[in-house]
C-alpha positions as CSV (number, residue, x, y, z in Angstrom):
1,K,-8.9,-30.0,12.3
2,T,-10.8,-28.3,9.5
3,P,-10.2,-28.4,5.8
4,A,-9.5,-25.0,4.2
5,Q,-8.6,-23.8,0.8
6,T,-6.4,-20.8,0.3
7,A,-8.0,-17.9,-1.6
8,I,-6.9,-16.3,-4.8
9,Q,-5.0,-13.2,-3.8
10,P,-5.1,-9.9,-5.6
11,G,-1.8,-8.4,-6.9
12,G,0.4,-6.6,-4.5
13,H,1.9,-7.5,-1.1
14,T,0.6,-10.6,0.6
15,R,1.9,-13.0,3.2
16,L,0.5,-16.0,1.3
17,P,3.3,-17.7,-0.7
18,S,2.3,-18.1,-4.4
19,Y,3.1,-21.9,-4.2
20,A,0.2,-22.3,-1.7
21,A,-2.4,-20.2,-3.6
22,V,-5.7,-22.1,-4.3
23,K,-4.4,-25.2,-2.5
24,T,-6.3,-27.3,0.2
25,G,-4.9,-27.9,3.6
26,I,-6.0,-28.6,7.1
27,I,-6.2,-26.0,9.9
28,T,-4.2,-27.5,12.8
29,A,-4.1,-24.5,15.2
30,C,-5.6,-21.1,15.8
31,H,-3.3,-18.5,17.4
32,G,-5.9,-15.8,18.1
33,A,-6.1,-12.4,16.5
34,H,-2.9,-10.6,15.3
35,I,-2.2,-7.4,13.3
36,L,-2.6,-8.0,9.6
37,P,0.7,-6.8,8.0
38,D,-1.0,-6.3,4.6
39,T,-3.1,-3.4,5.9
40,H,-0.7,-2.1,8.5
41,A,2.1,-1.7,6.0
42,H,-0.1,0.6,3.9
43,F,-1.3,2.7,6.8
44,K,-4.8,1.3,6.7
45,G,-4.8,0.3,10.3
46,E,-3.8,-2.7,12.3
47,A,-7.0,-4.8,11.3
48,P,-6.4,-7.7,13.7
49,E,-7.5,-11.1,12.3
50,P,-7.4,-14.7,13.4
51,L,-4.1,-16.4,12.5
52,Y,-4.1,-20.1,11.7
53,T,-1.6,-22.8,11.1
54,V,-2.5,-24.7,8.0
55,S,-0.8,-28.0,7.1
56,F,-0.4,-29.1,3.4
57,K,0.9,-32.3,1.9
58,A,4.2,-31.4,0.3
59,S,3.1,-33.3,-2.8
60,D,0.1,-30.9,-3.1
61,L,2.4,-27.9,-3.2
62,F,5.5,-29.1,-5.1
63,A,6.1,-31.3,-8.1
64,G,8.0,-34.3,-6.8
65,G,7.0,-33.5,-3.2
66,N,6.7,-36.5,-0.8
67,D,3.2,-37.5,0.4
68,N,4.7,-38.2,3.8
69,D,6.1,-34.7,4.2
70,E,4.1,-31.6,5.2
71,V,4.4,-27.9,4.9
72,R,2.9,-25.7,7.7
73,L,2.1,-22.1,7.0
74,D,0.7,-19.5,9.4
75,L,-2.0,-17.7,7.4
76,W,-4.5,-14.9,8.3
77,E,-8.2,-15.6,8.0
78,R,-8.6,-13.5,4.8
79,Y,-6.3,-15.9,3.0
80,L,-8.6,-18.8,3.6
81,E,-12.0,-20.0,2.5
82,P,-14.0,-23.2,3.2
83,A,-12.7,-26.2,1.3
84,P,-15.0,-27.6,-1.4
85,A,-17.0,-30.6,-0.1
């Protein structure tokens, strides 16, 4: 399990929900490389990238979220960066 922070995403279409932008979670699974919808939808090629499941505390994403609840998102590698130490 590796800490990761979601990256700031440029405007336009992305599969990273805005409520999870610039938040820190834990990578809990890697699902191998998959077609990146962001490039494929704009006819820029399939651009396969690793796809990860990242778990976040609900309280880190939502005001009033419970510390005991988690939100799991499947996110492509370009949406992630190493978490600050």
